[in-house]
C-alpha positions, 0 to 999 in steps of 0.5 A: 664601984668600977661599974658605978665609975664606968657609968659616971664616966659615960654620962659625962662623956655623953654631956661633953659630946652634946656641949656646943660653944655658942658664939654670940655677937652684938654691939654695945647697946646698954642696957640690952647689951654692955661691954662691961664684965661685971654688968654686961647687959640683961640679954647677956646675962639671961642668954648665958644663964639659959645656954649654960643650964644646958651644959653649952658655953657661950662665948660673947664678942662685942663688935659693930653691928653690921659685922655682927649680922654678917659674921652670923649670917655666914655662920662664923657666929651663932647668934646676935641679940638684940635684933629687930626682924628687919635687921636680919629677916632671913635669921631664925627667930625663936617663938619667944622674943627677948625685949621690946624697945621704941625708936625716936628722933632726938635733937638738942633742946634748943632745936625747933625741928621735929620729924613729921615725915619725909618732907620734914627732913629737907636740909637736915642731917640725921645720924643713924647706925650702920646696919640697924633697923628702925622701922619699915618706913624709916629704914626705907627713907634711910636707904633712899635718902643718903642726902639726910641720913649719916650712917655710923659704925663702931663699937660705940656709935651712940657716943659718937652720935652725941659728939657729932650732935654737940659739934653741930655735925648733925641735926638729929639722931635716931635711938632706942629710948631705953639705950638713949637714957642709959647712955645719957647717964653713963656719959654724965650728960644732962637729959634736959639738954636734949628732946624727943621730937617724933612718935615712935618709928619702930613698927615692930618694937619686939627685940629678939635672939636671932640665930644664924640661917646657916647653922643646922642647930638654930631651930633646936637653939630657938627652942632651948631659948624659948623654953629658957626665958619662960623658965627664967620668968616663972622662977623670978630670975628674969625679974631680978636681972632686969631689976639690976638694969632698971627695966621691966618685963616686956611681957605685959602679963609679967611686968616687974620692976620699975623704970 
């Protein structure tokens, strides 16, 4: 009996020694990441499930996006979720992506303007979120055309963009389509009051869990994530999580649920 107890103690000690606290950072970007304990977003639910199965604890903190990227780059946090590669190209990206999203220009329904390229921006005020990547060409425009693009920070920046459109301080804004639709419903806004006026500007629609470039375990964490997302998909658990948020699997060979 004593030998058995000793063996169990050694096993538990070994597990505890290997357990890490994963510091996850993101901003509110429902349905990907939500500031809601009951429905925290599919990325949070899936990520926590993957890493807790490996004995790790995940500490989620919602901050503005620029801060999330900066803290993770400096190794004050372990990972950001919902990132495009252009958000943090120096980070460690796993083999498997964490979603997909298209970005569009949106305007109030009464607007007769459309985005057709750099020349069409003359005299316009377009809202974007500080630190976000939208697509190579548009990101270059945002950097160069400070006269056009107004950068918004905060933990709920899209809410602010809607208010600025309503008060006519902006002519348009750029947003992920799924986030746009989810936020409209959350704010009880009429979807008919807004319209999409561009093609998809995201040249690479893949979304990722991106790990700190300064954390020695980032490669290991990336492998855990990639294996875990495959297992969630195969078991049907990913399907159930996505269905809660009205989403489909971003892998075309594994389509689930309905939008």
